[in-house]
KELUM-227678 format. One record per residue: x, y, z of N, C-alpha, C in turn; residue in three letters. Coordinates in steps of 0.05 Angstrom, whole numbers, padded with zeros to 5 digits, always signed. Layout:
XYZXYZXYZALA
...
# end
This chain:
+00016-00023+00000+00001-00004-00003+00022+00026+00003MET
+00012+00040-00007+00020+00076-00009+00021+00083+00022THR
+00045+00084+00024+00045+00103+00055+00025+00126+00067PRO
+00011+00123+00086-00008+00149+00101+00009+00160+00123LEU
+00003+00190+00119+00011+00200+00147-00006+00203+00163LEU
+00000+00202+00190-00016+00201+00214-00014+00233+00224LEU
-00025+00246+00206-00024+00279+00214-00024+00285+00237SER
-00047+00271+00256-00046+00273+00287-00063+00248+00299ALA
-00057+00247+00323-00064+00231+00343-00070+00229+00372TYR
-00088+00214+00387-00093+00213+00409-00102+00199+00424THR
-00102+00187+00449-00113+00162+00469-00118+00175+00494ALA
-00138+00166+00497-00153+00170+00524-00162+00142+00538THR
-00149+00134+00564-00158+00107+00578-00155+00121+00601THR
-00143+00090+00617-00146+00092+00643-00115+00108+00658CYS
-00105+00105+00635-00076+00117+00643-00076+00150+00646LEU
-00098+00154+00634-00099+00183+00633-00115+00200+00606GLY
-00120+00217+00612-00133+00234+00591-00110+00244+00575ARG
-00101+00230+00540-00081+00251+00516-00053+00240+00525GLY
-00033+00248+00498-00016+00223+00499+00009+00242+00518LEU
+00014+00259+00532+00027+00266+00557+00023+00249+00576ALA
-00004+00234+00581-00004+00227+00608-00005+00191+00599ALA
-00014+00183+00575-00002+00157+00561+00030+00160+00557THR
+00042+00168+00548+00069+00165+00545+00087+00164+00577ARG
+00070+00189+00590+00086+00180+00620+00085+00158+00644ALA
+00063+00137+00640+00051+00118+00655+00071+00095+00630ALA
+00079+00091+00607+00089+00074+00594+00117+00081+00605LEU
+00123+00098+00606+00151+00105+00614+00157+00100+00643ARG
+00147+00109+00657+00147+00100+00688+00137+00065+00696ASP
+00123+00059+00674+00114+00023+00678+00087+00025+00698GLY
+00070+00040+00698+00051+00045+00712+00025+00034+00702ARG
+00011+00023+00710-00025+00011+00712-00041+00031+00712SER
-00057+00036+00704-00082+00041+00707-00109+00031+00718GLY
-00101+00003+00720-00124-00022+00740-00127-00011+00763LEU
-00153-00017+00763-00165-00012+00790-00184-00035+00799ALA
-00193-00046+00822-00212-00060+00836-00239-00047+00821PRO
-00259-00069+00811-00279-00057+00792-00302-00051+00817CYS
-00306-00027+00810-00323-00011+00825-00342-00001+00806ALA
-00347-00005+00787-00365+00001+00760-00397-00007+00760PHE
-00416+00019+00770-00436+00018+00768-00449+00004+00783GLU
-00465-00019+00785-00477-00050+00797-00461-00064+00800SER
-00442-00070+00784-00421-00093+00780-00411-00107+00806VAL
-00417-00133+00816-00415-00147+00833-00396-00163+00820ALA
-00369-00167+00818-00348-00182+00806-00321-00176+00817LEU
-00299-00196+00823-00281-00199+00840-00257-00195+00815ASP
-00257-00169+00804-00237-00168+00784-00228-00137+00779THR
-00210-00135+00765-00200-00104+00753-00209-00099+00733TRP
-00213-00073+00732-00224-00058+00710-00202-00034+00700ILE
-00209-00018+00679-00190+00003+00664-00215+00022+00661GLY
-00221+00043+00678-00244+00064+00679-00233+00084+00671GLU
-00242+00095+00650-00237+00127+00647-00245+00144+00667VAL
-00231+00168+00678-00241+00184+00699-00262+00197+00678ALA
-00280+00213+00694-00297+00232+00690-00314+00236+00663ALA
-00311+00210+00654-00338+00206+00632-00365+00216+00637VAL
-00376+00210+00658-00402+00205+00662-00403+00244+00662ASP
-00391+00265+00673-00398+00287+00672-00390+00302+00640SER
-00381+00291+00624-00372+00304+00605-00405+00309+00589GLU
-00403+00328+00575-00438+00342+00568-00437+00346+00534LYS
-00450+00338+00519-00453+00340+00489-00466+00358+00484LEU
-00456+00376+00464-00474+00400+00455-00499+00387+00458PRO
-00519+00414+00462-00551+00407+00462-00554+00399+00438GLU
-00540+00415+00414-00549+00402+00378-00552+00378+00381SER
-00529+00354+00394-00526+00328+00389-00534+00315+00412LEU
-00552+00323+00425-00565+00308+00451-00582+00286+00447ALA
-00588+00271+00423-00599+00253+00420-00582+00232+00423ILE
-00554+00239+00424-00529+00218+00421-00525+00213+00451TYR
-00531+00223+00467-00520+00224+00500-00529+00197+00505ASP
-00494+00188+00511-00496+00157+00524-00463+00155+00536CYS
-00456+00138+00545-00430+00143+00557-00402+00133+00533ARG
-00411+00123+00511-00394+00119+00494-00388+00145+00475ASN
-00407+00159+00467-00409+00185+00457-00395+00206+00473ASN
-00403+00206+00504-00384+00222+00515-00355+00213+00520ARG
-00348+00190+00521-00320+00182+00521-00302+00194+00491LEU
-00324+00190+00465-00327+00195+00439-00313+00231+00448THR
-00330+00247+00450-00319+00271+00451-00307+00274+00464ARG
-00297+00265+00488-00270+00267+00506-00249+00266+00489LEU
-00248+00247+00479-00228+00233+00467-00221+00256+00433GLY
-00241+00264+00421-00240+00281+00398-00230+00301+00411LEU
-00231+00317+00441-00229+00346+00442-00195+00332+00460GLU
-00187+00321+00454-00157+00317+00470-00137+00320+00445THR
-00106+00333+00460-00087+00343+00448-00097+00355+00417ASP
-00116+00367+00416-00117+00384+00393-00130+00373+00370GLY
-00134+00352+00379-00141+00336+00357-00175+00346+00337PHE
-00184+00355+00358-00216+00362+00340-00200+00390+00321ALA
-00186+00403+00335-00179+00423+00312-00170+00413+00297ASP
-00143+00399+00295-00139+00388+00273-00164+00379+00251ARG
-00174+00367+00258-00195+00354+00238-00211+00376+00234VAL
-00216+00399+00236-00227+00429+00234-00217+00430+00204ARG
-00193+00431+00209-00174+00448+00193-00177+00433+00171ALA
-00176+00406+00172-00171+00387+00152-00198+00388+00132THR
-00219+00392+00151-00238+00396+00133-00237+00427+00120VAL
-00241+00443+00127-00224+00474+00118-00214+00467+00083ALA
-00191+00455+00087-00166+00446+00071-00185+00431+00043ARG
-00198+00408+00056-00211+00389+00033-00240+00394+00031TYR
-00255+00398+00049-00282+00405+00049-00299+00379+00058GLY
-00322+00392+00067-00337+00371+00090-00338+00345+00067SER
-00338+00341+00046-00351+00314+00040-00335+00292+00028ASP
-00302+00307+00033-00277+00293+00032-00265+00276+00050ARG
-00276+00280+00073-00270+00273+00102-00283+00249+00110ILE
-00270+00224+00107-00284+00200+00112-00288+00190+00152GLY
-00307+00172+00158-00304+00172+00191-00310+00136+00186VAL
-00286+00125+00198-00274+00105+00199-00277+00096+00228PHE
-00288+00086+00244-00282+00079+00276-00298+00052+00275LEU
-00287+00042+00302-00294+00013+00306-00297+00009+00347GLY
-00317-00007+00347-00324-00011+00369-00339-00034+00375THR
-00341-00047+00396-00353-00079+00398-00381-00069+00424SER
-00380-00057+00438-00406-00047+00449-00417-00027+00442THR
-00406-00006+00432-00427+00025+00433-00436+00032+00460ALA
-00460+00040+00455-00476+00051+00478-00489+00025+00492GLY
-00481+00004+00495-00504-00017+00500-00512-00018+00533ILE
-00492+00003+00544-00502+00012+00568-00523+00026+00574LEU
-00530+00046+00556-00558+00062+00551-00579+00040+00549GLN
-00581+00011+00538-00599-00001+00534-00599-00016+00563THR
-00580-00015+00574-00580-00033+00606-00595-00013+00626GLU
-00588+00009+00627-00602+00022+00649-00632+00033+00634LEU
-00640+00038+00606-00659+00040+00601-00686+00006+00607ALA
-00679-00007+00605-00686-00039+00612-00695-00032+00646TYR
-00685-00018+00656-00693-00010+00690-00712+00002+00696ARG
-00716+00019+00663-00741+00036+00677-00759+00026+00650ARG
-00767+00007+00642-00779-00006+00636-00821+00000+00645ARG
-00832+00002+00626-00857-00007+00634-00871-00028+00652ASP
-00874-00025+00666-00880-00055+00686-00900-00068+00682PRO
-00919-00055+00662-00936-00073+00651-00934-00080+00623ALA
-00923-00065+00602-00920-00077+00577-00898-00081+00577SER
-00876-00080+00592-00850-00083+00589-00833-00064+00567GLY
-00846-00040+00558-00833-00023+00545-00820-00013+00553ALA
-00788-00002+00526-00772+00016+00544-00783+00045+00536LEU
-00770+00063+00558-00779+00087+00559-00781+00103+00527PRO
-00793+00132+00536-00797+00143+00511-00773+00165+00504ASP
-00755+00164+00523-00723+00180+00517-00708+00161+00512ASP
-00701+00136+00501-00690+00123+00499-00690+00120+00466PHE
-00665+00131+00454-00669+00126+00427-00648+00100+00423HIS
-00645+00074+00410-00629+00056+00397-00612+00069+00380TYR
-00624+00082+00353-00605+00087+00337-00583+00104+00338ARG
-00578+00131+00360-00560+00144+00368-00542+00133+00394THR
-00553+00108+00402-00544+00109+00417-00519+00069+00428THR
-00538+00057+00425-00536+00022+00424-00532+00014+00408HIS
-00534+00026+00385-00529+00021+00356-00496+00028+00345ASN
-00486+00006+00335-00459+00003+00327-00449+00030+00320SER
-00465+00038+00306-00466+00060+00281-00456+00087+00294PHE
-00472+00088+00326-00484+00110+00337-00454+00134+00335SER
-00429+00118+00348-00408+00133+00349-00399+00148+00321LEU
-00402+00123+00300-00393+00141+00274-00410+00159+00263ALA
-00431+00156+00266-00460+00184+00258-00455+00205+00281GLU
-00442+00195+00306-00441+00226+00321-00418+00244+00309PHE
-00400+00229+00308-00369+00233+00293-00368+00255+00271THR
-00393+00244+00257-00398+00261+00229-00411+00280+00238ARG
-00428+00282+00252-00447+00309+00254-00433+00333+00274ASP
-00422+00313+00290-00404+00333+00305-00384+00357+00297TYR
-00372+00346+00277-00349+00358+00251-00371+00368+00229PHE
-00390+00363+00223-00403+00372+00206-00397+00365+00177GLY
-00391+00344+00182-00379+00324+00160-00410+00313+00135LEU
-00400+00307+00109-00416+00301+00099-00419+00276+00079THR
-00390+00264+00081-00381+00245+00065-00376+00222+00082GLY
-00376+00197+00066-00371+00166+00075-00368+00170+00106MET
-00386+00150+00124-00379+00137+00144-00387+00121+00154ALA
-00365+00093+00171-00373+00067+00174-00370+00068+00204MET
-00377+00049+00206-00375+00035+00238-00361+00007+00238ALA
-00345-00007+00244-00334-00032+00242-00332-00044+00270ILE
-00344-00063+00269-00351-00079+00301-00343-00115+00294SER
-00322-00113+00301-00307-00144+00291-00294-00150+00318THR
-00303-00147+00347-00297-00149+00369-00270-00132+00371ALA
-00251-00150+00374-00223-00136+00386-00206-00131+00368CYS
-00214-00130+00350-00199-00121+00320-00216-00102+00306SER
-00235-00091+00317-00250-00071+00305-00240-00040+00303SER
-00216-00034+00314-00206-00010+00309-00183-00008+00295SER
-00168-00040+00300-00154-00036+00277-00161-00038+00247ALA
-00183-00046+00243-00184-00061+00211-00198-00026+00201LYS
-00205-00010+00219-00215+00014+00206-00194+00033+00188VAL
-00170+00020+00203-00142+00031+00183-00144+00025+00156PHE
-00144+00000+00153-00153-00016+00135-00172-00008+00106ALA
-00194-00002+00125-00212+00004+00113-00214+00039+00102ALA
-00205+00052+00113-00197+00082+00106-00172+00088+00082ALA
-00158+00069+00084-00123+00067+00073-00141+00051+00038ALA
-00163+00032+00035-00170+00031+00015-00183+00055+00004ARG
-00203+00070+00017-00218+00080+00003-00197+00119+00004GLN
-00182+00119+00019-00156+00141+00007-00143+00126-00019LEU
-00138+00102-00023-00123+00089-00046-00141+00097-00076GLU
-00170+00094-00071-00186+00096-00091-00188+00124-00101LEU
-00184+00145-00076-00189+00173-00081-00216+00181-00067GLY
-00233+00156-00064-00266+00166-00050-00255+00187-00027SER
-00233+00191-00019-00239+00218+00005-00212+00225+00008ILE
-00204+00243+00017-00170+00256+00013-00161+00252+00043ASP
-00185+00253+00069-00168+00244+00090-00189+00224+00101ALA
-00179+00222+00124-00203+00197+00141-00202+00200+00171ALA
-00220+00204+00186-00213+00201+00213-00216+00183+00230VAL
-00197+00166+00229-00201+00132+00242-00197+00124+00275VAL
-00212+00104+00283-00202+00107+00314-00215+00081+00321GLY
-00225+00085+00344-00248+00066+00364-00247+00074+00398GLY
-00274+00069+00391-00285+00076+00427-00304+00050+00440VAL
-00297+00040+00465-00309+00030+00473-00311+00037+00506ASP
-00338+00030+00519-00338+00034+00543-00346+00012+00561THR
-00340+00013+00588-00354-00004+00608-00384-00008+00606LEU
-00399-00027+00615-00424-00035+00617-00422-00067+00618CYS
-00450-00059+00637-00452-00096+00651-00450-00124+00636LEU
-00464-00117+00608-00459-00140+00596-00432-00152+00580THR
-00409-00129+00576-00382-00145+00568-00372-00146+00597THR
-00373-00133+00622-00356-00153+00648-00378-00179+00656LEU
-00400-00176+00651-00412-00200+00659-00410-00223+00642TYR
-00407-00212+00616-00407-00239+00591-00379-00248+00603GLY
-00353-00231+00602-00336-00251+00590-00325-00256+00620PHE
-00343-00249+00636-00337-00268+00669-00353-00292+00670ALA
-00368-00300+00658-00394-00314+00648-00369-00343+00628SER
-00361-00329+00611-00337-00346+00601-00300-00347+00614LEU
-00306-00347+00635-00289-00353+00652-00260-00340+00639GLN
-00266-00313+00631-00242-00305+00629-00224-00278+00638LEU
-00242-00270+00650-00229-00251+00677-00215-00263+00691THR
-00198-00240+00712-00183-00245+00727-00187-00236+00750SER
-00182-00243+00772-00182-00229+00797-00167-00212+00811ALA
-00144-00210+00789-00123-00193+00798-00113-00185+00773ARG
-00092-00154+00776-00088-00141+00746-00078-00159+00722PRO
-00083-00162+00702-00082-00182+00686-00052-00181+00679CYS
-00034-00205+00670-00014-00213+00665+00002-00224+00642ARG
+00000-00201+00614+00002-00215+00590+00026-00233+00591PRO
+00022-00255+00580+00045-00277+00575+00062-00284+00604TYR
+00057-00286+00626+00067-00295+00642+00060-00319+00653ASP
+00070-00324+00666+00067-00360+00668+00039-00373+00679SER
+00037-00356+00702+00002-00360+00717-00016-00338+00703GLU
-00020-00326+00676-00033-00310+00670-00062-00333+00679ARG
-00086-00313+00681-00110-00332+00686-00134-00309+00673ASN
-00128-00290+00657-00154-00270+00648-00149-00251+00642GLY
-00163-00240+00629-00165-00207+00628-00171-00194+00636ILE
-00162-00166+00642-00174-00140+00662-00183-00123+00634SER
-00216-00121+00630-00228-00107+00619-00231-00070+00619ILE
-00220-00061+00599-00209-00029+00599-00233-00020+00581GLY
-00232+00008+00587-00249+00031+00563-00226+00041+00558GLU
-00235+00059+00525-00209+00079+00524-00226+00091+00490GLY
-00220+00114+00485-00219+00127+00464-00187+00126+00443ALA
-00187+00129+00420-00170+00137+00405-00168+00134+00381ALA
-00155+00163+00372-00170+00169+00346-00139+00177+00331PHE
-00143+00174+00308-00119+00187+00285-00137+00208+00260ALA
-00118+00220+00243-00125+00229+00224-00100+00225+00201LEU
-00114+00212+00186-00105+00198+00163-00099+00210+00144LEU
-00078+00224+00121-00086+00230+00105-00058+00223+00078GLU
-00059+00236+00059-00045+00226+00036-00026+00239+00037ARG
+00007+00241+00041+00032+00255+00034+00049+00243+00025CYS
+00055+00262-00002+00083+00256-00018+00104+00256-00010ASP
+00111+00279+00012+00138+00282+00034+00137+00284+00054GLN
+00133+00267+00067+00124+00273+00093+00154+00283+00117PRO
+00147+00306+00135+00159+00308+00149+00182+00294+00156ALA
+00212+00291+00162+00227+00271+00176+00221+00269+00209ALA
+00210+00237+00215+00206+00234+00241+00175+00229+00237GLY
+00161+00240+00228+00125+00236+00215+00119+00205+00222SER
+00101+00198+00235+00090+00167+00236+00079+00162+00209VAL
+00075+00144+00196+00067+00130+00173+00049+00108+00177LEU
+00029+00099+00168+00023+00077+00169+00027+00063+00138LEU
+00049+00036+00145+00057+00029+00120+00047+00003+00109LEU
+00029-00009+00120+00021-00031+00113-00003-00051+00135GLY
-00025-00062+00126-00049-00079+00138-00048-00104+00129ALA
-00053-00114+00156-00069-00148+00141-00081-00155+00153GLY
-00107-00177+00140-00126-00176+00157-00126-00215+00145GLU
-00140-00225+00165-00148-00249+00161-00172-00256+00177SER
-00186-00279+00178-00215-00303+00186-00212-00328+00181SER
-00191-00331+00211-00192-00363+00205-00220-00378+00218ASP
-00232-00360+00232-00262-00375+00241-00260-00400+00249ALA
-00234-00402+00265-00234-00428+00283-00252-00433+00303TYR
-00265-00417+00318-00277-00420+00343-00292-00392+00351HIS
-00316-00388+00358-00327-00363+00371-00305-00351+00388MET
-00296-00361+00411-00275-00346+00424-00257-00360+00435SER
-00244-00374+00421-00217-00390+00421-00208-00379+00397SER
-00179-00367+00395-00158-00372+00382-00152-00395+00364PRO
-00141-00399+00342-00124-00420+00330-00105-00425+00340HIS
-00106-00459+00356-00083-00463+00370-00055-00457+00371PRO
-00047-00454+00340-00027-00454+00328-00019-00425+00319GLU
-00040-00412+00328-00038-00379+00314-00044-00383+00280GLY
-00058-00395+00273-00061-00392+00245-00065-00371+00237LEU
-00094-00357+00239-00108-00328+00232-00083-00300+00239GLY
-00072-00314+00265-00045-00281+00274-00030-00286+00259ALA
-00015-00308+00243+00007-00312+00220-00008-00299+00199ARG
-00031-00312+00190-00032-00302+00169-00041-00262+00160LEU
-00059-00249+00175-00054-00224+00189-00019-00216+00181ALA
-00009-00229+00196+00023-00207+00197+00040-00217+00178MET
+00033-00243+00165+00053-00236+00139+00027-00222+00116GLU
+00000-00210+00117+00002-00195+00098-00003-00167+00094ALA
+00008-00166+00126+00008-00139+00133+00042-00136+00115ALA
+00062-00149+00128+00090-00147+00118+00086-00144+00083LEU
+00060-00164+00066+00068-00153+00043+00055-00137+00039ARG
+00031-00121+00052+00023-00096+00038+00048-00070+00047SER
+00060-00078+00062+00085-00054+00064+00103-00056+00051ALA
+00102-00083+00043+00128-00087+00022+00156-00090+00041GLY
+00158-00105+00070+00175-00112+00086+00174-00132+00091LEU
+00198-00142+00105+00208-00166+00112+00203-00169+00143ALA
+00206-00192+00153+00199-00192+00178+00225-00192+00189ALA
+00250-00185+00184+00279-00171+00189+00274-00145+00199ALA
+00254-00133+00183+00251-00096+00186+00236-00094+00209ASP
+00222-00099+00221+00203-00101+00248+00220-00093+00272ILE
+00215-00077+00284+00236-00066+00306+00219-00066+00337GLY
+00195-00073+00334+00186-00070+00362+00151-00086+00355TYR
+00143-00094+00377+00111-00111+00368+00093-00105+00392ILE
+00073-00091+00386+00054-00085+00406+00042-00120+00403ASN
+00041-00131+00423+00026-00151+00419-00011-00152+00429LEU
-00022-00176+00412-00048-00172+00435-00053-00179+00451HIS
-00040-00198+00466-00032-00204+00491-00059-00198+00509GLY
-00078-00215+00508-00092-00206+00528-00091-00215+00554THR
-00074-00237+00557-00069-00248+00582-00083-00276+00593ALA
-00105-00282+00578-00115-00309+00576-00096-00330+00560THR
-00090-00352+00572-00075-00373+00576-00073-00387+00541PRO
-00097-00384+00530-00103-00396+00502-00092-00375+00481ALA
-00103-00342+00479-00094-00327+00461-00066-00315+00467ASN
-00053-00317+00490-00025-00317+00484-00003-00335+00484ASP
-00010-00356+00484+00004-00385+00474-00002-00388+00445ALA
-00025-00378+00436-00024-00377+00402-00010-00360+00392ALA
-00013-00339+00396-00006-00310+00385+00028-00322+00387GLU
+00036-00319+00412+00070-00332+00416+00080-00350+00395GLY
+00068-00371+00386+00070-00385+00364+00079-00373+00340LYS
+00057-00362+00332+00054-00341+00306+00073-00325+00313ALA
+00082-00309+00327+00106-00292+00327+00131-00302+00328VAL
+00141-00323+00343+00154-00340+00344+00167-00348+00324ALA
+00143-00364+00306+00151-00374+00278+00156-00352+00253ALA
+00153-00332+00254+00149-00309+00237+00181-00292+00244LEU
+00183-00285+00270+00206-00269+00280+00227-00283+00302PHE
+00218-00301+00306+00234-00315+00325+00242-00302+00359GLY
+00266-00306+00370+00262-00282+00384+00285-00259+00387ASP
+00285-00243+00365+00296-00230+00351+00286-00203+00354ARG
+00259-00202+00358+00247-00181+00357+00231-00161+00391VAL
+00243-00141+00397+00233-00140+00421+00193-00134+00422PRO
+00184-00140+00438+00154-00142+00440+00144-00138+00468CYS
+00120-00131+00470+00100-00127+00493+00086-00132+00493SER
+00058-00134+00513+00033-00129+00508+00024-00107+00525SER
+00014-00081+00519+00011-00058+00541-00021-00056+00555THR
-00030-00086+00549-00054-00091+00566-00058-00100+00597LYS
-00030-00091+00606-00030-00090+00637-00036-00062+00651GLY
-00023-00049+00626-00027-00021+00637-00061-00005+00633ALA
-00066-00015+00602-00095-00002+00597-00117-00019+00611THR
-00119-00048+00607-00128-00062+00614-00135-00069+00569GLY
-00162-00090+00577-00173-00095+00547-00192-00071+00543HIS
-00183-00051+00524-00204-00039+00517-00223-00047+00490THR
-00223-00074+00482-00231-00084+00464-00236-00075+00442LEU
-00260-00066+00430-00264-00048+00400-00254-00028+00394GLY
-00236-00015+00425-00218+00011+00413-00189-00006+00417ALA
-00188-00032+00423-00152-00038+00432-00138-00035+00407ALA
-00150-00035+00382-00128-00037+00359-00124+00000+00350GLY
-00139+00013+00360-00132+00039+00353-00115+00051+00378ALA
-00123+00053+00403-00101+00049+00428-00075+00036+00422VAL
-00075+00019+00410-00040+00018+00415-00030+00015+00393GLU
-00041+00029+00369-00030+00037+00341-00033+00066+00350ALA
-00034+00082+00369-00022+00106+00381-00002+00104+00403VAL
-00006+00073+00410+00016+00066+00430+00048+00065+00416ILE
+00036+00042+00388+00065+00045+00373+00077+00079+00347CYS
+00055+00086+00351+00061+00122+00344+00084+00138+00375ALA
+00079+00126+00393+00088+00135+00416+00110+00124+00414LEU
+00122+00097+00416+00151+00087+00408+00164+00090+00384ALA
+00153+00095+00368+00171+00110+00341+00180+00131+00347LEU
+00169+00153+00364+00175+00175+00358+00187+00186+00382GLY
+00179+00172+00408+00198+00173+00433+00219+00155+00435ASP
+00232+00134+00419+00249+00123+00429+00247+00106+00452GLY
+00220+00101+00457+00223+00079+00482+00201+00069+00479LEU
+00210+00041+00489+00196+00015+00475+00181+00000+00499LEU
+00156+00006+00502+00134+00003+00527+00140-00029+00537PRO
+00133-00031+00562+00140-00057+00582+00112-00072+00581GLY
+00107-00084+00597+00080-00094+00600+00076-00102+00637SER
+00064-00082+00655+00061-00081+00679+00042-00096+00686PRO
+00050-00111+00706+00037-00133+00714+00053-00165+00713GLY
+00060-00166+00690+00075-00186+00688+00102-00190+00703THR
+00101-00212+00710+00121-00221+00735+00145-00236+00729GLU
+00135-00272+00724+00149-00289+00707+00139-00298+00678HIS
+00154-00295+00659+00151-00290+00630+00146-00327+00628LEU
+00128-00336+00611+00119-00357+00609+00146-00378+00592ASP
+00154-00387+00602+00185-00406+00583+00180-00418+00559PRO
+00150-00424+00555+00139-00432+00537+00139-00421+00511ALA
+00139-00392+00513+00137-00371+00496+00163-00362+00489ILE
+00181-00370+00468+00210-00360+00468+00210-00337+00450PRO
+00206-00318+00462+00199-00285+00447+00214-00265+00470LEU
+00229-00239+00454+00241-00223+00473+00218-00199+00480ASP
+00210-00216+00503+00185-00205+00525+00195-00177+00538TYR
+00185-00158+00533+00189-00132+00557+00174-00130+00579LEU
+00181-00142+00601+00176-00134+00622+00173-00094+00638ARG
+00194-00091+00630+00196-00064+00631+00206-00042+00614GLN
+00194-00016+00607+00204-00009+00588+00229+00002+00579ALA
+00242+00000+00559+00271+00005+00555+00277+00024+00530ARG
+00298+00032+00532+00306+00053+00503+00307+00037+00479ALA
+00297+00054+00453+00298+00035+00436+00288+00057+00413GLY
+00304+00045+00395+00299+00071+00364+00285+00055+00346ARG
+00261+00041+00347+00253+00021+00327+00245+00036+00304PRO
+00247+00043+00276+00242+00052+00251+00212+00041+00237ARG
+00209+00012+00250+00175+00002+00241+00169-00012+00261VAL
+00144-00011+00266+00137-00031+00293+00103-00037+00281ALA
+00094-00063+00292+00081-00078+00283+00061-00080+00308LEU
+00041-00072+00301+00018-00082+00322-00006-00100+00315SER
-00010-00121+00339-00032-00143+00331-00059-00130+00342ASN
-00080-00143+00332-00115-00135+00337-00116-00169+00335SER
-00135-00185+00345-00151-00210+00341-00174-00206+00354PHE
-00191-00219+00343-00221-00215+00356-00238-00239+00348GLY
-00250-00238+00378-00267-00274+00366-00277-00272+00342PHE
-00284-00307+00339-00287-00313+00319-00264-00311+00293GLY
-00236-00312+00305-00217-00311+00285-00221-00283+00265GLY
-00230-00262+00273-00219-00244+00256-00196-00219+00260SER
-00177-00218+00246-00154-00216+00259-00145-00192+00237ASN
-00127-00172+00250-00113-00150+00239-00093-00148+00252CYS
-00069-00141+00236-00046-00130+00239-00038-00106+00224SER
-00026-00078+00236-00012-00066+00223+00012-00057+00231LEU
+00023-00039+00208+00053-00036+00210+00053+00002+00198ILE
+00066+00006+00220+00076+00042+00217+00104+00035+00222PHE
+00101+00066+00213+00138+00077+00207+00144+00102+00216GLY
+00171+00104+00211+00175+00131+00218+00189+00137+00189VAL
+00182+00164+00175+00191+00176+00149+00217+00184+00161ALA
+00230+00176+00138+00267+00189+00145+00270+00214+00144PRO
# end
């Protein structure tokens, strides 16, 4: 693919709001996870909750979109000057030439859960002030973002579980290559809700302590929430040090609804496709942000695939011990973390991981360390075998 410029990017998670907070936490090896005290949830688990989401107010003209997910969307958009960069891009290209490609897995499900408590006791009808289309609906955050900036071009939401907001980079890149648009707002937002927390607990996938990716004693995920965005543009002569999207690879092995292929088949296919897309070899990769959910099956399968392609040569880590697993937002959050690693010369570690699994022979970083990778790969693998790998690089 033709390299694309990330002309702006931002991330908000339990580590804090924006790049400075994210950068500082990764440098210090801090985690934002805390014991679950969300809403009415009674589970022995740790979560990554973003502060002050419920106090965020949407503009009155967009009140119909009000829900926790869209509040976090606005919070994220108005961070690191990202919204101003989007508005400047709209002024340059026109409102019909900016695409919106956003990923989510749960969108505004919490709004439905809260509405269900207020249903009519006789008929069971949901309250009149509940609007499915603009809250619970997966397209809600894309439609809200488009309306927030007054855009009139194409918009789509991708919901493929945990690969959702990685796949938006690939979808936007295709449209930019076709010339359908001149720039794209890409990213992902997912927020905590009861369905997710109780659902993953019912699958026995949540841990009673902060998650420990690639640890020999790993026993489950810590669910988080987050919002991350990037502005993608064509650029013939990017400034030195600019972060570029170099390649994207997707696969679907459909091995099982909730378990990865035990040999990491889909993961390997996605990584190989990303390398082909970027015109690179495995030896060109200088850092890998692993999907690394801290479940026994996921880390073992991904580890096999990474070891088969890269051996133990490439420094890698999962940052979910810091942010929690932000589900549909994870791909975008970790894309921004890769951008920071490329720009800052700091390879992030893996908070919470104590004893590396000796059965997974990788150069796995428990603590952050200095490094100057020119190219980074980010993995995002979803339920049902929906996989995506992205490759980012630094302009020379």
